[in-house]
Each structure stands twice: as structure tokens, then as C-alpha cells.
N, C-alpha and C positions, 0 to 999 in steps of 0.2 A: 139210403144216404149213409155214407161212412165217414165223410169229412166235409165240414161246412166252411165255406168262405164268407166272410162278412167284409164289405167294402164301404168306405166313405170317400169323398173327394179330398177333404181337408182334415188336418190333424184335429181340429175342433169338432169334427163330425164323428171321429172314433174315440176321442178322449173319454166321453161318458161310458162307452163300452169297456174300455181298458180299466177304468175306475171300478166298474162293476165286477169284472172277471178277475182283476188283480194279479193272479199268479200266472205269468206268461214268460215265454222265452223269446228273445228278440233275434231275428235273423236278418242280416243286411244282404240284399241281393238286388242287382240292377239299379243301384243308386236309390234304394228305398228300404224301409223297415217293414218286416212281416212279423206279426206277433202270434206265436203258436201257443195253444193251451188246450187243456181238456176240461170240459164242463159237464158234470153229471154223465160221464162216460162217453161224451161226444167230442171228437177231435175238431178243433176250430182254428182257422187262421184268419186274423184280422189285418187289414191294411188300408191305409189311405193312399189314393192314387196320385195325388196332386191334381190341379184343376185342368179340365179340358178333355177332349175326346181321345187324343193320342195317348196321354198318360193313363187314362181310364182303361183303354184297350190293352195297353202293356200290362197293367196290374191285373186285370181280369184274366188275361192269358197266362200270366205267371202263376196266379193262384190255382188255375185249372191244370196247367201242364207241368209246372215244377213241383207244386205242393200237393197235387193229386186231389184237389177238392172236387166234389161231384154235385154240389148244390151251392148256389150263390145268392146271398141277400145283400141288398144295398140300402144303406141308411144315410140320410142327409137332409139338406134343405133345398127349397125351390122357390121360384117366384110364381105368384098366382096369376092366372088368366081368368079362370072361372070366377065370376063375382061372388059365388057362394063360398069361396075359400078366403078365410081371414088369416092373419098372422097367428101361427101356432097350430093351425088345422093340419090334419094328416091326409095325404093322398097316396094311394098305391096305383101303379100304372097297370092298366089292362093291356095297353100297347104303347109303343114308343116310336118316335120318328126323328129324323135329323132335319131341323128347320133351315139349316144353312147349306144344305147340299143342293146345288143348283146346276143342272145341265139341261135346263129348259130350252136352251138354244138348239138342241138336237131333237126337240119334240117330246122329251120326257117330262113327266110331272115333277114338281118340286119334291125333293127328298128321295128321288129314285136314281140309281145307277144300274146299268145292265148287270145281271147276275145277283142283284140285290132286290129289296122290296121297300116300299115306302114305310110300312109299319111292321114292327116285330112284336109279336104277342108274348106276354108273360106266361109263366106256368099256371095253368088253371088250378092245379092241385094246391100250389102255394097260395094263390089268391083266395081259394076257398078256405084254407086254413087261417089266413090272415083275417078273413071276414068273421070266422068263428071266434077268434080271439077278441076281435073288436066288440062283438056282441056280448061275449062273456064279461069283458072289462067295462062295458057300457061306454065305449069310445066312439066318437063320431069320426068315421073314416070314409072319405070319398074315393070311389074308383073312377079312373078316367085316363085320358091320353096325356102323356108327357112328351114334350118336344125338347130336343137337345141341340145345342149349337155352341160353337167356340166363341161366344160373345156373352158378356153380362148385359142382359137386356134392361135398359132404363129409359125406354122410349115408347110412348103410346102408339106411335105409327108402326113400329116393328112388332109390338105386342099384338096390335089389331091384324097385321098381316099374318102372323102365326096362328092366331085364333081363326081367321077366315079360311086360311089355306089348309090347315091340319085339324081344325075343330079341337084344338088342344085345350086342356084344363090348367096345365102348369108348364113351366119351362125351367131348364137347368142346363148343365154343361157336360154331363157324363153319361147319363142313363142309357141313351140309345146305342152308344158305342159298346157299352157292357152287354146290352141286349144282343147286338150283332155277334159278338164273340161267343156268348153262351148259346145262341141259336145255332151257330155254325158247328159248335162242338157238342151239341145235344146235352147241354147242362141246364137243368131246371133253375130258374132265377125269378126274382121279382125286385122291383125298385120301389122303395118307400121314401117319401119325402114329407117333411113338415114345412109349412110356408114361413118364409123369412121376410118376404117383401111382396109388393104388387107389380113388379116389373115396369114401374112408371118413373116419372121424374124424381121421385123420392126414394127409389129403390136402393141406391148406394147408402143413404143414411139409415134406412130401415134394416138393410142387411147387416151393417156393422152393429146395430143395436140388438138385433134379435137372433143373430147367428147362433150363439151359444145356447140360448133358451130353446130355440126351435130344434137344434141338433139333439138336445137332451130329451125333448118330447118324442122325437123319432126313435132315439135309442131305447127309451123305456118301453115303447111299443114293440120294438124289434126283439128285445130280450124276452118278452112274453111269448112272442112267436117262436123263438128258439126253444123255450120251455115246452110249447105245444108240439113242436117237431120231435123233440126227444121223447115225449110221451107216446107219440104215434109211431115210433120206430119199430 
């Protein structure tokens, strides 16, 4: 690893990171801000993508191809599907899928297009390192499947469909598209989320209330992972 990318979807998800690192240079590119800094000898670029799969794909590609980042970590919030996940709990994705990708009319499974795959797996090395940090910090972190789609889910019916179809533990709007980009470009990555809502009828209220606190929980854990990455270089 020579240059690390850190992504969030929203400004609120990267603000705690910028507050921690403090000294950075802002570069505006492709209608977005990229924050360049050096932390304990490691070059890092931080960006929020804006919400959704298209913007997330653009930002991940830019971090890798323009800024030459060779490892990518994603920090942010998600809705819970797994009943073991409560607001503020942490989940890291072992694999990710696109729950709104549907060409089942042609005999393909949900989440699949020819030339692609239903699930993209995260870097096993990064997952192992994240697990080590969680154990050292005595943090409860669940590993599981994260489902991504261009919808804010606030319906029990949709939530149940995603759970049944993909056996997903949490859902959000960017992770799988970042995974597809990193997988195609051979970039180690992992997606970390703190739970902000339960993807049910109350999701909109919970999200507004818990976005910032959950984003900070995710960021605090991510910073400890960055420290461990630097130690292992």
C-alpha cells in the first residue's frame, strides 16, 4: 500500500475524518472535492461521493485512476436488516450485491448481469485486519452481506425481499458499486458501516436523528484501522 483512499457517501460521513486529520489540501475535480493529506508517513485521499451508485462509482474510479490510490476503505452508515444489528452497531461487508439490479426476465438471478456476478467479495486481508482491531479495541463488529441499491429503503416489504433474496444483513446506496470498481481494477477494499436506521417505516426519522452519531462511530473505528494498516506496512 502506497496511497490510501477513504470514501463516504455524504459530507456528514467524512466530516469526522477531516476533523481528525485536520491538515489537508482540497482539490476540486469532476464537480467534487478531494482532500489530500499525509498521516504518519502514509498518503491519503478522502472524498465523499454524493449519494447513489453512479456517483460512488465515479468517485471510486477517480480515487484509483486519477489519484493513484491502491487501497480503498469506505466509512458510513447503513440500514439494518439483521435483527442483531441496532443503531450505532458496526458491520463490515464480507461481500456485497446490488439489490435493485433486475434482469430476471431473461432468466438471470436478481443482482446479476452477464459479465458480472451477484456478489463481490471484500479483501480478506483487510477484513482480517479490521477484525484484529475490533478485538484489540473490544468493539462489537458484525461481518455480513451488504446490499446496495439506488433507493432509501423504508418499507418492511422491500426489506424482507432483500433479506430473502440476498440473505443480506444491512443495506445502503453505494457499497456494491464501489466493490465492482475495486474488483475490476484489482484494488483491495472494504466497506464499513454503522447502523443509522432499521430500513422500516421509521427509517427516515431515525436516519436524520442518528446520521451524525453513527457516522462518527464508523469513522472512529476506521481511523484505528488506518493506524493498524500503517503499523503493518
